C-alpha positions in Angstrom: -0.2 0.0 -0.1 1.3 3.7 -1.0 2.0 6.4 1.4 -1.1 8.1 0.0 -3.5 5.3 0.7 -2.2 4.7 4.1 -2.7 8.1 4.9 -6.1 8.4 3.3 -7.3 5.1 5.4 -6.1 6.5 8.3 -7.9 9.8 7.8 -11.2 8.2 6.7 -10.8 6.0 9.9 -10.5 8.7 12.2 -13.3 10.6 10.4 -15.6 7.6 10.8 -14.3 7.1 14.4 -15.6 10.6 15.1 -19.0 10.3 13.3 -19.7 7.3 15.4 -18.7 8.8 18.7 -20.6 12.0 17.9 -23.7 10.1 17.2 -23.4 7.7 20.4 -22.9 11.3 22.5 -26.0 12.4 21.4 -27.8 9.1 22.4 -29.5 9.2 25.8 -30.7 5.8 25.8 -29.5 2.8 24.0 -32.9 2.0 22.8 -34.7 3.8 19.8 -37.7 4.3 21.3 -39.9 3.2 24.3 -42.5 4.1 26.9 -42.5 3.7 30.6 -45.2 3.9 32.7 -44.4 4.3 36.5 -46.1 3.8 39.9 -44.7 6.7 42.2 -45.0 6.6 46.0 -43.3 7.6 49.2 -43.4 9.8 52.2 -42.3 9.7 55.7 -42.4 11.9 59.0 -41.5 15.7 58.1 -41.7 16.4 62.0 -43.3 15.7 65.3 -47.0 14.7 64.6 -46.6 15.3 60.6 -46.8 12.6 58.3 -46.3 12.9 54.5 -47.6 10.6 51.9 -46.9 10.7 48.1 -48.9 8.6 45.5 -49.1 9.2 41.6 -47.9 7.9 38.2 -45.4 8.9 35.9 -44.8 8.2 32.1 -41.3 8.4 30.0 -41.7 8.2 26.1 -39.2 8.6 23.6 -37.6 8.3 20.1 -34.6 9.0 18.4 -32.5 7.4 21.0 -34.1 9.7 23.6 -33.2 13.0 21.8 -37.0 13.7 21.6 -38.6 12.6 24.5 -41.8 13.4 27.1 -41.8 13.0 30.9 -45.0 13.3 32.7 -45.6 12.9 36.6 -49.1 13.3 38.3 -48.3 13.3 42.0 -50.8 14.0 45.0 -48.9 15.3 48.4 -50.9 14.7 51.5 -50.1 15.4 55.5 -51.8 14.0 58.2 -51.4 14.6 62.0 -50.9 18.1 63.1 -51.3 19.5 59.5 -53.5 18.8 57.0 -52.5 19.5 53.6 -53.5 18.0 49.9 -52.1 19.0 46.9 -52.0 17.6 43.3 -49.0 18.2 41.2 -48.5 17.9 37.7 -45.1 17.8 35.6 -45.4 17.9 31.7 -41.9 18.3 30.1 -41.1 17.6 26.5 -37.8 17.8 24.9 -37.1 18.1 21.2 -34.2 18.6 19.0 -34.2 22.5 19.4 -35.9 23.1 22.8 -37.1 22.1 26.3 -40.8 22.8 26.9 -42.0 23.1 30.5 -45.9 23.2 30.9 -47.5 25.5 33.5 -51.0 24.1 34.2 -51.8 26.6 37.0 -51.5 29.5 34.7 -51.9 27.6 31.4 -48.8 28.3 29.8 -45.9 26.6 28.5 -42.3 28.0 29.1 -40.0 27.3 26.0 -36.3 26.8 26.9 -33.4 26.6 24.1 -31.3 23.7 24.8 -27.5 24.2 25.9 -25.0 23.5 23.2 -22.5 20.6 23.6 -25.0 19.5 26.5 -24.0 15.6 27.4 -26.2 13.1 28.8 -26.4 12.5 32.4 -24.5 10.0 34.0 -26.9 8.1 36.2 -24.4 5.8 37.5 -22.0 8.6 38.9 -20.9 8.3 42.3 -23.1 4.9 42.7 -21.8 1.1 42.7 -23.5 -1.6 40.9 -24.9 -4.3 43.4 -26.6 -6.6 41.2 -29.6 -7.1 38.6 -33.3 -6.9 39.5 -36.5 -7.6 37.5 -38.6 -4.5 36.9 -41.9 -4.8 34.9 -40.4 -8.1 33.4 -37.2 -6.7 32.3 -34.0 -7.3 34.0 -31.8 -4.0 35.0 -28.8 -3.4 36.8 -29.1 -2.0 40.2 -26.8 0.8 41.3 -26.7 2.3 44.9 -25.0 5.1 47.0 -25.7 8.2 48.8 -29.4 7.5 49.5 -30.1 6.7 45.7 -31.1 3.6 44.0 -31.3 3.1 40.5 -32.1 0.0 38.2 -31.1 0.8 34.6 -31.7 -0.9 31.3 -29.7 0.2 28.6 -29.7 3.7 30.5 -33.6 3.6 30.6 -34.3 4.1 34.6 -36.9 1.3 35.4 -36.7 1.9 39.0 -35.6 5.4 41.0 -35.5 5.4 44.7 -34.2 8.6 47.0 -34.2 8.3 50.5 -33.0 10.8 53.5 -33.9 12.6 56.3 -36.6 9.7 57.0 -38.1 10.3 53.6 -38.6 8.2 50.4 -39.3 8.9 47.1 -39.9 6.0 44.6 -40.6 5.5 40.6 -40.8 2.0 39.4 -41.9 0.8 36.3 -45.2 -1.2 36.0 -45.3 -1.5 32.1 -42.4 -1.0 29.7 -43.2 -1.2 25.6 -40.5 -1.0 23.1 -43.1 -1.7 20.3 -44.6 2.0 20.2 -46.1 4.2 17.3 -43.5 7.0 17.1 -45.6 8.7 13.9 -48.5 9.3 16.2 -47.8 12.8 17.8 -51.0 13.1 19.4 -49.3 10.9 22.3 -46.5 13.6 22.9 -48.8 16.6 21.9 -48.5 19.7 24.4 -51.7 21.2 25.7 -53.2 24.1 23.6 -51.6 26.9 26.0 -49.7 29.9 24.9 -45.9 29.7 24.6 -43.4 32.4 26.3 -39.8 31.9 25.6 -37.1 31.7 28.1 -33.6 31.5 28.3 -31.7 28.6 29.6 -32.3 26.9 32.9 -29.7 27.9 35.4 -28.3 25.9 38.4 -29.3 27.9 41.5 -28.5 25.2 44.0 -25.9 27.2 45.7 -27.9 30.4 45.9 -29.6 31.2 49.1 -32.4 33.2 47.2 -33.0 30.0 45.3 -36.8 29.4 44.0 -38.3 26.3 45.5 -39.4 23.7 43.2 -43.0 23.0 43.5 -43.0 19.3 43.2 -41.7 17.1 45.9 -39.3 14.9 44.0 -37.3 18.2 42.7 -37.3 19.8 46.5 -36.0 16.2 47.9 -33.4 16.1 45.2 -32.5 19.8 45.7 -32.0 19.3 49.5 -30.1 16.0 48.8 -27.6 17.8 46.8 -27.0 20.3 49.2 -26.4 17.8 51.9 -23.8 16.1 49.4 -22.2 19.2 48.6 -21.9 20.5 52.4 -20.8 16.8 53.4 -23.8 16.2 55.7 -24.2 13.3 57.2 -28.1 12.0 57.7 -27.2 9.9 61.0 -25.2 12.7 62.8 -27.2 15.7 61.6 -27.8 18.5 64.2 -31.5 19.1 64.6 -31.2 22.8 63.9 -29.8 21.8 60.7 -32.4 19.0 59.8 -35.0 21.4 60.5 -33.7 23.8 58.2 -33.7 21.3 55.4 -37.2 19.9 56.4 -38.4 23.7 56.0 -37.1 23.3 52.3 -39.0 20.4 51.5 -42.2 21.8 53.2 -41.9 25.2 52.1 -45.1 24.6 49.8 -47.2 23.3 52.4 -46.1 26.1 54.9 -47.1 28.8 52.1 -50.3 27.1 51.2 -51.4 26.5 55.3 -50.6 30.2 56.2 -52.9 31.2 53.1 -55.6 29.0 53.9 -56.0 28.4 57.7 -57.3 32.0 58.3 -59.6 31.4 55.3 -60.9 28.6 57.0 -61.3 30.2 60.4 -63.6 32.9 58.7 -65.3 30.4 56.8 -66.2 28.3 60.0 -67.5 31.5 61.5 -69.7 32.1 58.7 -70.8 28.5 58.3 -71.8 28.5 62.0 -73.7 31.9 61.9 -75.5 30.5 58.9 -76.6 27.3 60.6 -77.9 29.3 63.4 -80.7 30.8 61.2 -81.3 27.4 59.2 -84.5 25.5 60.0 -84.6 22.8 57.2 -82.2 20.2 56.4 -81.8 21.5 52.8 -81.1 24.9 53.8 -78.5 23.5 56.2 -76.4 21.6 53.6 -76.4 24.9 51.4 -74.6 26.7 54.4 -71.9 24.0 54.3 -71.1 24.1 50.8 -68.2 26.6 50.8 -66.8 24.9 54.1 -66.7 21.7 52.0 -65.1 23.1 49.2 -62.4 24.8 51.2 -61.8 21.7 53.2 -61.4 19.6 49.7 -57.5 21.6 49.9 -57.2 20.2 53.5 -58.3 16.4 53.5 -60.0 13.7 51.3 -62.6 13.8 54.2 -65.3 16.3 52.5 -68.6 14.1 53.1 -70.0 16.7 55.7 -74.0 16.7 54.9 -76.3 16.3 57.2 -79.2 14.2 57.1 -81.5 15.1 60.5 -80.7 18.5 61.3 -83.1 18.8 64.1 -81.7 15.8 65.6 -77.8 16.8 64.9 -78.4 20.5 65.6 -77.2 20.8 68.8 -74.1 18.5 68.6 -72.9 20.0 65.4 -73.2 23.7 66.6 -71.1 22.5 69.7 -68.5 20.7 67.6 -68.1 24.0 65.6 -67.7 26.0 68.5 -64.8 23.6 69.5 -63.0 23.8 66.4 -63.4 27.6 66.0 -62.0 28.3 69.8 -58.9 25.9 68.8 -58.1 27.4 65.7 -58.8 30.8 67.1 -56.4 30.3 69.9 -53.8 29.5 67.6 -54.0 32.2 64.9 -51.6 34.3 66.4 -49.0 31.4 66.4 -50.0 30.4 62.8 -49.7 34.5 61.8 -46.2 34.5 63.2 -45.0 31.3 61.8 -41.8 31.8 59.5 -41.4 28.3 58.2 -43.0 24.7 58.3 -41.3 23.6 61.3 -42.9 27.0 63.2 -46.3 26.3 61.9 -46.1 22.4 62.8 -45.7 23.5 66.3 -48.3 25.8 66.2 -50.9 23.3 65.2 -49.6 20.8 67.9 -50.9 23.6 70.3 -47.6 23.6 72.3 
C-alpha cells in the first residue's frame, strides 16, 4: 500500500470514528424508542406528628434514542397529623431537537427553553456502585446504589428510582415497559393548547440562598439531597437545627399553602356557624356547608359533611363548630407569626 493510501485510510478511519462517537454522545438511551409507565410512591415523617404520603404515576416516552422525549408525572401530596394538607402536582416536559418545553398547568402557559450547546447526557451511575440485577416490569435491569439513591437501569433507561434521606422516601417503579410504540403518532406527545413563552436557559441555583424552591416534591427532595452531598452532611449525625432547615425547604409549599388557607378556614367556619344558627330545614343547612366543604377539599379527602336530620343533630353540630373555632382562634396568632414549616407544625400541635 502506498503512503498516500495509508494516510487516506487513516484519515477516513479517524473521520468515521469521530462520526460514530458524535452519534453515541447524542444517544440518551441505548434503545431507539420506548414508553415506560411508573408507579410513584413515598413519604415519611416531616416533623413531630406530621406524616407525609406521596402517591402518583409517571410516564416516559421517547424516540430517536431519547433525543425527543416526553416526561410526565402526576402526584398527590398529603399530610396527616398536626397539619392537614392535600395538593395535586402535575409535571409535563417535552424535549425536541431545538428546545425544552415546560408546561405550567396552573397559569395555562408553556415555557420554552433553548437547549444548551454541547450538553452531554447525564451519567445516572455517577457516584453509585453496582450491587446486582433486578427484575422490574418483566425487564432485567442493573441496580446501582449509593448516597441515598438507588437506580435500576436497562440500557440507560431508569426502570426504578429511589431517593431516601432525612426519614423521607421517594420512589418511581416501572409497571409497564413497551418498546413497540408508534413514533409517528404525535398526539401521544402533544403539548396542551396553551400560549408559549420563550425563556433563557435553565440555570443551576442550588448554591444560591435566594433560590426558588421547586413546587413538586421530588425536585425539592433532590435539591436538599444535593445540598447535603455538597456540604458533606451525614444524615445519621445531622444536628437538629440543620435538619429542620432542610425539612423547611422540603415543606415550604405546604407552609405557604397553610399560611394562606388556615385564616380563610377560620373565617369560613364562623360564617358557616352563623348560617347554621338561622337555618331550619336540612336542605338549607347543607347549603350553609357548601363553601366550607369546598375549602376543606384543599386540606383533606374527607369532605362528606352533609347533614341528614338537622333537628336531631343541631346541638351536637353547633357544639362541634364552637370547639373547632375556639381551638383555631387560639392558634391564629402563632400561625400568623410562623416563619417556616417547623414553626407552623408547632402552632398546630398547640404547644
